[in-house]
C-alpha positions as CSV (number, residue, x, y, z in Angstrom):
1,M,-37.2,-32.1,66.9
2,L,-37.1,-28.4,65.8
3,E,-41.1,-28.1,65.5
4,E,-41.1,-28.9,69.3
5,R,-38.9,-26.0,70.3
6,W,-39.9,-22.5,71.5
7,V,-38.2,-19.3,70.3
8,W,-37.8,-16.2,72.6
9,V,-39.0,-13.3,70.6
10,N,-39.0,-9.6,72.1
11,G,-39.8,-11.1,75.7
12,K,-42.4,-13.8,74.6
13,F,-42.2,-17.3,73.6
14,V,-43.6,-18.5,70.4
15,P,-43.7,-21.8,68.6
16,W,-40.8,-22.5,66.2
17,S,-42.7,-22.3,63.2
18,D,-44.2,-18.9,64.2
19,A,-40.7,-17.3,64.6
20,T,-40.6,-15.7,61.0
21,V,-40.1,-12.5,59.2
22,H,-41.3,-11.2,56.0
23,M,-39.0,-11.9,53.0
24,M,-39.0,-7.9,52.2
25,C,-37.8,-7.1,55.6
26,H,-34.5,-5.0,55.8
27,S,-32.4,-7.8,57.7
28,F,-33.4,-10.4,55.2
29,A,-33.2,-8.3,52.0
30,R,-30.0,-6.4,53.1
31,G,-28.1,-9.1,55.4
32,S,-28.3,-6.7,58.3
33,T,-29.0,-9.3,60.9
34,I,-26.5,-9.7,64.0
35,F,-26.1,-12.8,66.0
36,E,-24.1,-14.8,68.6
37,V,-23.9,-18.6,68.9
38,I,-23.3,-19.7,72.3
39,S,-22.6,-23.3,73.9
40,L,-24.5,-25.0,76.8
41,Y,-22.7,-27.9,78.6
42,V,-23.5,-30.5,80.9
43,L,-21.2,-30.2,84.0
44,A,-19.4,-33.3,85.6
45,A,-20.6,-32.1,88.9
46,G,-24.2,-32.2,87.7
47,G,-26.3,-29.6,85.9
48,S,-25.6,-27.2,83.1
49,A,-23.6,-24.0,82.3
50,V,-23.7,-21.6,79.6
51,F,-20.2,-20.9,78.1
52,R,-18.7,-17.3,78.7
53,L,-22.3,-15.9,78.2
54,R,-21.4,-12.5,79.3
55,E,-18.6,-12.2,76.9
56,H,-20.9,-13.1,74.1
57,A,-23.5,-10.8,75.2
58,A,-20.6,-8.0,75.2
59,R,-19.6,-9.0,71.8
60,F,-23.2,-8.7,70.7
61,F,-23.6,-5.3,71.9
62,R,-20.1,-4.5,70.6
63,T,-21.3,-5.6,67.1
64,A,-24.5,-3.6,67.5
65,E,-22.4,-0.5,68.3
66,L,-19.9,-1.0,65.4
67,L,-22.9,-1.2,62.9
68,H,-24.9,1.7,64.6
69,M,-27.6,-0.3,65.6
70,K,-29.8,0.1,68.7
71,L,-30.8,-2.6,70.9
72,P,-34.0,-2.7,73.1
73,C,-32.4,-3.9,76.2
74,D,-29.2,-4.3,78.2
75,A,-26.7,-7.0,78.3
76,E,-28.1,-8.5,81.6
77,A,-31.4,-8.5,80.1
78,L,-29.9,-10.3,77.2
79,C,-28.4,-12.9,79.4
80,R,-31.5,-13.6,81.1
81,A,-33.5,-14.1,77.8
82,V,-30.7,-16.8,77.1
83,T,-31.4,-18.4,80.3
84,E,-35.3,-18.2,79.9
85,A,-35.0,-19.8,76.4
86,I,-32.8,-22.6,78.0
87,R,-35.3,-23.6,80.6
88,K,-38.2,-23.1,78.3
89,N,-36.8,-25.7,76.0
90,R,-35.7,-28.1,78.9
91,L,-32.1,-28.2,77.3
92,E,-29.2,-29.6,79.3
93,C,-26.6,-29.4,76.5
94,G,-26.6,-27.8,73.1
95,T,-26.4,-24.5,71.1
96,V,-28.1,-21.1,71.7
97,K,-28.3,-18.5,68.9
98,V,-29.1,-14.9,69.6
99,V,-30.4,-12.8,66.7
100,G,-30.8,-9.3,66.3
101,Y,-32.8,-8.1,63.0
102,Y,-34.9,-5.3,61.6
103,P,-38.4,-6.9,60.9
104,Q,-39.8,-3.8,59.0
105,F,-40.1,-3.5,55.3
106,A,-37.5,-1.4,53.5
107,L,-36.2,-0.9,49.9
108,D,-33.5,1.5,51.1
109,V,-30.1,0.2,52.3
110,Q,-30.4,2.6,55.1
111,P,-32.2,0.6,57.9
112,P,-35.4,1.5,59.8
113,A,-34.7,4.3,62.7
114,K,-35.8,1.6,65.0
115,P,-34.2,-0.6,67.7
116,L,-33.7,-4.2,66.5
117,D,-35.9,-7.0,67.4
118,L,-34.4,-9.8,69.3
119,A,-34.8,-13.6,69.2
120,V,-33.4,-16.5,71.0
121,F,-33.0,-19.9,69.7
122,A,-32.1,-22.7,72.1
123,I,-31.5,-26.4,70.4
124,D,-29.6,-29.5,71.0
125,P,-28.2,-30.0,67.3
126,A,-27.7,-33.7,67.9
127,R,-31.4,-34.3,68.6
128,D,-32.9,-31.6,66.3
129,L,-30.9,-31.5,63.3
130,T,-31.0,-34.5,60.6
131,G,-27.6,-35.6,59.9
132,F,-25.8,-33.3,62.4
133,D,-22.1,-34.3,62.0
134,E,-19.4,-33.4,64.8
135,P,-16.2,-33.5,62.9
136,F,-13.8,-33.6,66.0
137,E,-13.1,-37.4,66.0
138,R,-12.8,-37.7,62.0
139,G,-11.1,-34.3,61.5
140,T,-11.6,-32.5,58.2
141,S,-9.6,-31.4,55.1
142,A,-8.9,-27.8,54.2
143,G,-7.8,-25.8,50.9
144,I,-6.8,-22.2,50.6
145,A,-9.4,-20.3,49.1
146,R,-9.0,-18.1,46.0
147,W,-11.3,-15.3,47.8
148,R,-9.6,-13.1,50.5
149,K,-10.9,-12.5,54.0
150,L,-12.8,-9.1,53.9
151,D,-10.6,-6.3,54.3
152,P,-11.0,-4.3,57.7
153,Q,-11.0,-1.1,55.8
154,T,-14.1,-2.0,54.1
155,I,-16.6,-3.4,56.7
156,P,-15.9,-4.0,60.5
157,I,-14.7,-7.8,60.2
158,E,-15.0,-8.2,64.1
159,A,-18.8,-7.6,63.7
160,K,-20.9,-10.9,64.0
161,A,-23.2,-9.9,61.2
162,A,-24.9,-12.1,58.5
163,A,-23.5,-10.1,55.6
164,N,-20.1,-10.8,56.7
165,Y,-20.6,-14.5,56.3
166,L,-21.2,-14.3,52.5
167,N,-17.3,-14.1,52.4
168,G,-16.9,-17.6,54.2
169,M,-19.8,-19.1,52.3
170,I,-18.1,-18.5,48.7
171,A,-14.7,-19.4,50.2
172,K,-16.0,-22.7,51.3
173,L,-17.8,-23.4,47.9
174,D,-14.6,-22.6,46.2
175,V,-12.5,-25.2,47.9
176,Q,-15.2,-27.7,47.8
177,K,-15.0,-27.7,44.1
178,R,-11.3,-28.7,44.4
179,G,-12.2,-31.5,46.7
180,F,-11.4,-29.9,50.1
181,E,-14.3,-29.8,52.9
182,D,-13.2,-26.6,54.4
183,A,-11.8,-23.3,53.6
184,I,-8.6,-21.2,54.9
185,L,-8.7,-17.7,53.8
186,L,-5.8,-15.2,53.5
187,D,-6.2,-11.8,54.3
188,T,-5.8,-9.1,51.4
189,Q,-1.9,-8.9,52.4
190,G,-1.7,-12.5,51.8
191,F,-1.1,-13.8,55.4
192,I,-3.4,-16.4,57.0
193,A,-6.5,-15.1,58.3
194,E,-9.3,-17.8,59.3
195,G,-11.6,-20.4,58.0
196,A,-15.2,-19.8,56.8
197,T,-16.5,-19.7,60.2
198,E,-13.7,-20.5,62.2
199,S,-10.5,-19.4,63.9
200,V,-7.2,-21.3,62.7
201,F,-4.4,-22.5,64.7
202,L,-1.1,-24.2,63.8
203,V,1.6,-25.9,65.9
204,K,5.2,-25.7,64.7
205,D,8.2,-26.9,66.9
206,G,6.0,-27.1,69.9
207,T,4.6,-23.6,69.5
208,L,0.9,-22.9,69.0
209,M,0.3,-20.0,66.6
210,T,-2.7,-18.2,65.5
211,P,-3.4,-15.1,63.3
212,A,-3.2,-11.6,65.4
213,L,-6.5,-9.7,65.7
214,G,-7.0,-7.1,63.4
215,T,-8.0,-8.9,60.1
216,V,-9.8,-11.8,62.0
217,L,-12.9,-12.1,64.4
218,D,-12.3,-11.9,68.0
219,S,-13.4,-15.3,68.6
220,I,-14.6,-16.6,72.1
221,T,-13.3,-19.8,71.3
222,R,-9.9,-18.4,70.3
223,R,-10.0,-16.4,73.6
224,S,-10.3,-19.7,75.6
225,I,-7.7,-21.8,73.8
226,L,-4.7,-19.2,74.3
227,P,-4.8,-19.1,77.9
228,A,-5.6,-22.9,78.3
229,A,-2.3,-23.4,76.3
230,A,-0.4,-21.1,78.4
231,F,-1.7,-22.6,81.5
232,L,-0.3,-26.1,80.1
233,G,3.0,-24.6,79.5
234,I,2.5,-24.4,75.8
235,A,4.3,-21.4,74.0
236,T,1.9,-19.3,71.9
237,H,2.3,-16.9,69.3
238,E,-0.1,-14.2,67.8
239,G,1.2,-12.7,64.6
240,R,0.9,-12.2,60.7
241,L,1.7,-15.9,59.8
242,R,2.7,-16.4,56.0
243,P,0.7,-19.0,54.1
244,E,3.7,-21.5,53.8
245,L,3.4,-22.3,57.3
246,L,0.3,-24.1,56.3
247,F,2.5,-26.9,54.6
248,E,5.5,-26.7,57.2
249,A,3.2,-27.1,60.6
250,D,3.3,-30.1,62.6
251,E,-0.6,-29.7,63.2
252,I,-3.3,-27.6,62.2
253,F,-6.8,-27.4,63.7
254,F,-10.0,-24.8,63.5
255,C,-12.1,-23.7,66.3
256,N,-15.4,-22.2,66.8
257,T,-18.4,-22.4,69.2
258,P,-20.6,-25.2,67.2
259,F,-17.7,-27.5,66.7
260,K,-15.2,-26.7,69.5
261,V,-11.9,-28.0,67.8
262,I,-11.6,-29.6,64.6
263,P,-8.2,-31.0,63.4
């Protein structure tokens, strides 16, 4: 249960229920929280491993840089905090979320001129979350949202920031009103972008296709799938994909860290 978990906050462990902020803090009121979600897997040979931890840490620091935020530690210290949180919670497999936030009260849109606070959560969703659903086996349904993906000229869309995900939230709510489970967003030029919180892949005539970077998040899972496909001899293509391909494709799947691959 979540109540039994410990949270790493600024170098110290606190009970789950004590990992809180004031509702008037800048990150709650303005959406200025940044984060990474990371997977922990059990190895066939025994033990556990964090999946591409240093790449997640590097992207977290890149997000902070894009948003002009100061972090209180370096990437190696952040990686140590992740492993400490996993050990403290005796986790063998599950999900880790790293969060950077401003805890200070602020009415202005400008954040406090201070480094972010950091928190690391380590949980086993299957054990800790009631009704947790892994859609890999059953698959999902998807509709094209009427809302477009945020334009990269308006905000750094490659930043993992809470405010950016309002876009995906309203897109998903939109398609669910029409009977679909998940959303596919087009970019402002009308090409396929991504899901609400997922990268999109299509297969047509034996080629694995996905939207090119520039209008979509540089997903760690996406980075893993493309070279894996190449290793298996599957042709890959990154480009600007017209929405008609969604109806012409032989296969379509989403991918992200929490749910891996979702057909």
